[in-house]
C-alpha positions in Angstrom: 90.6 145.2 106.4 90.2 143.0 103.4 86.8 141.8 102.2 85.8 138.6 100.4 84.5 138.9 96.9 82.3 135.9 96.0 82.2 135.0 92.3 79.6 132.3 91.5 79.8 129.8 88.6 77.3 131.7 86.5 79.1 135.1 87.1 82.2 134.6 85.0 82.4 138.2 83.7 85.3 140.5 84.3 82.9 143.4 84.5 80.9 141.8 87.3 79.6 144.4 89.8 81.2 142.7 92.8 84.6 142.9 91.1 84.1 146.5 90.1 83.3 147.5 93.6 86.2 145.5 95.1 89.8 146.6 95.7 92.2 144.4 93.9 95.0 145.4 96.3 93.3 144.3 99.4 90.2 142.2 98.7 90.2 138.5 98.2 88.2 136.6 95.5 86.5 133.4 96.7 85.4 130.8 94.1 84.3 127.3 95.0 83.1 124.1 93.4 80.7 122.8 96.1 78.7 119.7 96.5 75.6 121.5 97.5 75.3 123.4 94.2 75.6 120.1 92.2 73.0 118.2 94.2 69.9 120.3 94.9 68.9 118.9 91.6 70.9 116.3 89.8 72.4 118.5 87.1 73.5 117.1 83.7 77.2 116.0 83.8 78.0 118.3 80.8 76.5 121.3 82.7 78.6 120.6 85.8 81.7 120.1 83.6 81.1 123.4 81.7 80.7 125.4 84.9 83.7 123.9 86.7 86.0 124.2 83.7 85.0 127.7 83.0 85.3 128.6 86.7 88.9 127.3 86.8 89.9 129.2 83.7 88.2 132.4 85.0 90.0 132.1 88.3 93.3 131.8 86.4 92.4 134.9 84.4 91.7 136.8 87.6 95.0 135.8 89.1 96.8 137.0 85.9 94.9 140.3 86.3 96.4 140.7 89.8 93.7 139.3 92.1 94.2 137.1 95.1 91.9 134.2 94.4 91.1 131.5 96.9 89.7 128.7 94.8 88.3 125.4 96.2 88.0 122.4 93.8 85.3 119.9 94.5 87.7 117.2 95.7 89.8 119.5 97.9 89.9 117.9 101.4 89.2 121.3 103.1 86.2 122.1 100.9 83.2 123.0 103.1 80.7 121.7 100.7 78.5 124.8 100.4 78.9 128.4 99.3 78.3 129.8 102.8 80.6 127.2 104.3 83.4 128.3 102.0 82.9 131.9 102.8 83.2 131.2 106.5 86.3 129.1 105.9 87.9 131.8 103.9 86.9 134.5 106.4 88.6 132.6 109.2 91.6 132.0 107.0 92.0 135.7 106.0 90.5 137.6 108.8 87.9 139.2 106.4 84.6 140.1 108.1 82.5 141.2 105.0 81.5 139.8 101.7 80.7 141.4 98.4 78.6 139.4 95.9 76.6 140.1 92.8 73.0 139.0 93.2 72.6 135.3 92.5 69.9 134.1 90.0 68.1 131.9 92.4 66.0 132.8 95.4 67.4 129.8 97.2 70.9 131.1 97.1 69.9 134.7 97.8 68.2 133.5 101.0 71.3 131.5 102.1 73.5 134.6 101.6 71.1 136.9 103.3 71.1 134.7 106.4 74.8 133.9 106.3 76.6 134.5 109.7 78.9 137.1 108.0 78.0 140.6 106.8 77.1 140.2 103.1 76.6 143.0 100.6 74.5 141.8 97.7 75.0 144.1 94.6 72.8 144.4 91.6 73.6 142.2 88.6 73.8 144.9 86.0 74.8 142.5 83.2 71.1 142.5 82.4 69.5 145.3 80.4 66.6 145.9 82.7 67.0 146.4 86.4 64.5 145.0 88.8 63.1 148.5 89.3 62.7 149.1 85.6 60.7 145.9 85.2 58.6 146.7 88.2 57.9 150.2 86.9 56.9 148.7 83.5 54.7 146.1 85.1 53.0 148.5 87.5 49.3 148.9 86.8 49.2 146.5 83.7 46.4 143.9 83.6 48.6 141.7 81.4 52.4 141.5 81.4 52.9 140.6 77.8 56.4 140.2 76.6 55.9 141.9 73.3 55.3 145.3 74.9 58.3 144.9 77.3 60.4 143.9 74.3 59.6 147.2 72.5 60.8 149.1 75.6 64.1 147.2 75.5 64.4 148.0 71.8 63.9 151.7 72.5 66.3 151.6 75.5 69.1 149.8 73.6 68.5 151.3 70.1 68.9 147.9 68.6 67.3 147.7 65.1 65.8 151.2 65.5 65.6 154.2 63.2 65.1 157.0 65.6 61.9 156.2 67.5 60.7 153.6 65.0 61.7 150.0 64.3 63.7 149.3 61.2 61.7 148.2 58.2 58.5 149.4 60.0 57.7 146.4 62.2 58.6 145.4 65.7 58.2 141.7 65.2 58.9 139.5 62.2 57.9 136.2 63.8 55.3 135.5 61.1 58.3 134.9 58.8 60.0 132.5 61.2 57.7 129.5 61.1 58.9 127.5 58.2 58.8 123.7 58.6 61.9 121.6 58.7 64.0 121.9 55.5 65.0 118.9 53.4 68.7 119.8 53.9 70.7 121.9 56.4 73.9 123.4 55.1 75.2 124.5 58.5 77.6 121.9 60.0 76.7 122.8 63.6 78.1 125.0 66.4 81.8 125.5 66.8 83.4 122.7 68.7 86.5 123.0 71.0 89.0 120.2 71.8 89.3 119.8 75.6 92.6 121.0 77.0 94.3 119.8 80.1 92.1 121.8 82.5 88.9 120.6 80.8 90.1 116.9 80.8 90.8 117.2 84.6 87.3 118.4 85.1 85.8 115.7 82.9 87.6 113.0 84.9 86.3 114.5 88.1 82.8 114.8 86.9 82.9 111.3 85.5 84.0 109.9 88.8 81.6 111.9 91.0 78.4 112.2 88.9 78.2 109.1 86.9 74.7 108.5 88.4 73.3 111.7 87.0 71.2 111.6 83.8 73.2 112.6 80.8 76.2 111.7 78.7 79.4 113.6 79.6 81.5 112.8 76.6 82.2 114.0 74.0 82.5 117.4 75.5 83.1 120.2 72.9 81.9 123.4 74.6 83.7 126.8 74.9 85.0 127.4 78.4 86.6 130.8 78.1 85.4 134.2 76.9 87.6 134.0 73.8 86.3 130.6 72.7 82.7 131.8 73.3 83.3 134.8 71.1 84.6 132.5 68.3 81.5 130.4 68.7 79.3 133.5 68.3 81.2 134.7 65.2 80.9 131.2 63.7 77.2 131.3 64.2 76.7 134.8 62.8 78.7 134.0 59.7 77.4 130.5 58.9 73.9 130.0 60.5 72.3 133.3 61.4 71.1 134.1 57.8 68.8 131.1 58.0 68.2 131.0 61.7 64.9 133.0 61.5 63.3 130.9 58.8 63.9 127.6 60.6 64.1 128.5 64.3 61.0 126.5 65.1 61.8 123.5 62.9 62.8 120.1 64.2 64.6 117.2 62.5 65.1 113.7 63.9 68.6 113.4 62.7 69.9 117.0 63.0 70.0 118.3 66.5 71.1 121.8 65.9 69.8 123.0 62.5 70.7 126.7 62.4 70.7 127.4 66.1 73.6 129.2 67.9 73.9 127.0 71.0 75.4 130.0 72.9 72.7 130.5 75.6 74.8 128.7 78.2 77.8 130.9 77.4 75.6 134.0 78.0 74.0 132.6 81.1 77.4 131.8 82.9 78.9 135.2 81.9 81.3 134.3 79.1 79.3 136.4 76.6 77.7 139.8 77.3 74.1 139.7 76.0 74.0 143.3 74.8 77.3 142.8 72.9 75.9 139.6 71.3 72.9 141.5 70.1 75.0 144.4 68.8 77.0 142.0 66.7 73.8 140.5 65.2 72.4 144.0 64.5 75.7 144.9 62.8 75.4 141.8 60.6 72.0 143.0 59.6 73.1 146.5 59.0 75.9 145.2 56.8 73.4 143.3 54.7 74.7 139.9 55.7 71.5 138.6 57.3 67.8 139.3 56.7 65.7 141.3 59.2 63.6 138.3 60.3 66.7 136.4 61.4 68.3 139.4 63.2 65.1 140.5 64.8 64.0 137.0 65.8 67.4 136.3 67.5 67.6 139.7 69.3 64.0 139.3 70.5 65.0 136.0 72.3 67.7 137.8 74.2 66.5 141.4 75.0 62.9 140.2 74.9 62.3 136.8 76.3 65.5 136.5 78.3 65.1 139.8 80.1 61.3 139.4 80.4 61.7 136.0 82.1 64.2 137.4 84.6 61.8 140.2 85.3 58.9 137.8 86.0 61.0 135.6 88.2 62.0 138.4 90.5 58.7 140.2 90.4 56.7 137.1 91.4 58.9 136.1 94.3 60.3 132.9 95.8 57.1 130.9 95.6 56.9 131.2 91.9 58.6 127.8 91.0 56.1 125.9 93.2 52.9 127.2 91.6 50.4 124.7 90.2 47.3 126.6 89.2 45.9 123.7 87.1 46.3 121.2 90.0 48.3 118.7 88.0 49.8 116.0 90.1 50.8 113.0 87.9 54.4 111.9 88.4 57.0 112.6 85.8 57.2 109.4 83.7 60.4 107.5 83.3 60.5 108.3 79.6 61.8 111.7 80.6 64.8 109.9 82.0 65.4 107.8 78.9 63.0 104.9 79.3 61.8 103.4 76.1 58.9 105.1 74.3 57.3 104.5 70.9 56.6 108.2 70.5 59.4 109.2 68.2 59.2 112.9 68.9 59.7 112.4 72.7 62.3 109.7 72.1 64.4 112.0 69.9 64.0 115.1 72.2 64.9 113.2 75.3 67.8 111.4 73.7 69.2 114.7 72.4 68.8 116.2 75.9 70.7 113.2 77.4 73.5 113.4 74.9 73.9 117.2 74.4 72.4 118.8 77.5 70.6 120.9 74.9 67.3 121.1 73.0 66.0 124.2 71.3 62.9 126.1 72.4 60.3 124.4 70.3 61.5 120.9 71.4 61.2 122.0 75.0 57.9 123.9 74.6 56.0 121.9 72.0 57.3 118.3 72.5 58.4 117.6 76.1 56.5 120.6 77.6 53.4 120.0 75.6 53.3 116.4 76.5 53.8 117.1 80.2 51.0 119.7 80.2 48.5 117.5 78.3 49.3 114.6 80.5 48.8 116.6 83.7 52.3 116.1 85.1 53.2 117.8 88.3 54.8 121.1 87.2 57.2 121.1 90.1 58.7 117.9 88.8 58.7 119.2 85.3 60.5 122.3 86.6 63.1 120.3 88.4 63.7 118.2 85.3 64.3 121.2 83.0 66.6 122.7 85.6 68.6 119.6 85.9 69.0 118.4 82.3 69.8 121.6 80.3 73.2 123.2 80.2 71.7 126.7 80.0 69.1 126.2 82.8 69.4 128.5 85.8 66.3 129.1 87.9 65.7 132.8 87.0 65.2 131.9 83.4 64.2 128.3 83.5 61.3 128.6 86.1 59.3 131.2 84.2 59.8 129.4 81.0 58.6 126.1 82.5 56.1 127.0 85.2 54.7 129.9 83.3 55.1 129.6 79.6 55.3 125.8 79.2 53.0 124.4 82.0 50.6 127.4 82.6 51.1 126.7 86.3 51.2 130.4 87.1 47.6 130.8 85.8 48.4 133.0 82.9 50.9 135.6 84.1 53.2 134.8 81.1 51.0 133.1 78.6 47.5 134.2 77.5 46.6 130.6 76.8 48.2 127.2 77.4 50.8 126.1 74.8 49.0 122.9 73.9 48.6 121.2 70.5 47.7 117.9 68.9 50.2 116.0 66.8 49.4 118.1 63.8 51.8 120.9 65.0 54.7 118.6 65.6 54.0 117.0 62.2 54.0 120.4 60.4 57.3 121.5 62.0 59.3 118.3 62.0 59.9 114.9 60.4 59.4 113.2 63.8 56.1 111.7 62.7 57.6 109.8 59.8 58.3 106.3 60.8 56.7 106.7 64.3 54.8 103.8 65.7 51.8 106.1 66.1 50.0 107.7 63.2 49.5 111.4 63.5 46.6 111.3 61.1 44.7 108.9 63.4 42.5 110.6 66.0 41.3 107.4 67.8 41.7 103.7 67.7 44.8 101.5 67.5 47.9 103.5 66.7 46.3 106.9 67.2 48.8 109.6 68.1 48.7 110.2 71.9 49.0 114.0 71.4 45.6 113.8 69.5 43.9 112.1 72.4 45.5 114.1 75.2 44.8 117.4 73.5 41.1 117.0 73.7 41.3 115.3 77.1 43.1 118.4 78.4 40.6 120.8 77.0 37.7 118.8 78.3 39.0 118.5 81.9 39.9 122.2 82.1 36.8 123.5 80.3 35.6 125.6 83.2 38.8 127.5 83.3 39.4 128.0 79.6 35.9 128.1 77.9 35.8 131.9 78.1 39.3 132.4 76.8 38.9 134.3 73.6 41.9 132.5 72.0 40.5 129.1 72.8 36.9 129.5 71.7 37.4 127.8 68.3 38.9 124.8 70.0 35.9 124.3 72.2 33.5 124.9 69.3 35.2 122.2 67.3 35.0 119.8 70.3 31.4 120.5 70.8 30.6 119.8 67.1 32.0 116.3 67.4 29.6 113.5 67.7 28.9 112.6 71.3 30.1 109.0 70.8 33.3 110.2 69.3 34.0 112.5 72.2 33.3 109.6 74.6 35.8 107.4 72.6 38.5 110.1 72.7 38.2 110.6 76.4 38.1 106.9 77.2 41.2 106.2 75.0 43.0 109.2 76.6 42.2 107.8 80.0 43.5 104.4 79.0 46.8 105.9 77.7 47.3 107.9 81.0 46.7 104.8 83.1 49.4 102.9 81.1 51.7 105.9 81.5 51.1 105.9 85.3 51.7 102.1 85.4 55.1 102.5 83.8 54.2 100.7 80.6 56.0 101.5 77.4 53.9 104.0 75.6 
């Protein structure tokens, strides 16, 4: 009796556990573009196009490899509209009574498959370096689950940048060297771009017709949609940008959207690139003397450190994690996140880039849009859904911990030891956004004062009971307490006025 082998849109890897366990001669691969997966949040059109185009090409590759693939395009008249619906349709069509699937990266879909009216075997997703059990064993008994210590275990396990039991060059972490402000010039021309072929153009036409109401610009579309193209994009980054990636990974420029970033996270997250292989190529470039240690280590840490750690937290904490709201923030996400006009240049540039590219790098997400949402008391559930919708590399297992935990502190400190909040000074130091902005980053109060300056103190004041004993925040509160009482009153009043204008939908 044949079985169905479900391959999801972020599982486009030939070594997928479900494919390895299946029998090519008798089992049937099921792949489907379904309305339900495009609509639970309104995903960016570029994200939908990337996944559909890559799925179609992966299905063709499987057929060439001898698999029987039953593929449903979004506009097929028989399309059931959901993953479970497609499985039931194909089961009736083929007589199959069981399903093999590699574990999805969202509790939502895991739950649907577990309760599907067909026997479903959910297999581990071993494309990750740490299994669920390994992460649970590491977390067991720890008072604080800090990424740095988990990262060291992943270094030891993989042997990446190691000399025996010790890290190369005597340090685990070179992040101190990776905080240079924005350079005057960037000599990297950007990530490798690919001309859409016939398959991609068909998908673009479909997405344009069906999802024109979703936030985001579909064209131009230049992304890799096959493993081969993704490998070329990686090689291009390693040769041309990685040497300076470390120095400027936190920098931001108003007129340069990519600086020295790889823009390959989406390729890794949908399965076109293997994360360990990516790291091995970066380590090899360091070993060959082509890139400095701060660049290689900083890049590898993002993958075997943060990426693996975020997945571990997501599955450790359980299905309710994305809904957490420990700070009780309940303000609605303002329209400026959907492109409404704002005089704040940093937000305007970050949101415009997100709209056009379905991409922004980690500091733009954390210290511009995320920082603003946290300071302004935006409902973290709405912030979570926004990040999940608008970024091409966003899948809940990685996006939710980054947003709910790291960015919004809505998990109460499981990930971050303190909230990632700052005044305008940090953005000014790391970018050129403040130049020419309608607000003055040097003004703390009064007409034209940077809203980040006002909201920063307002946040600390309203959450004083929670954070006053935090060792990493003591200096902030001591500074606040040394201010003249009238000045503190002015700061809080002007912050309240700003938030009222924000809630009223006024241009801020």
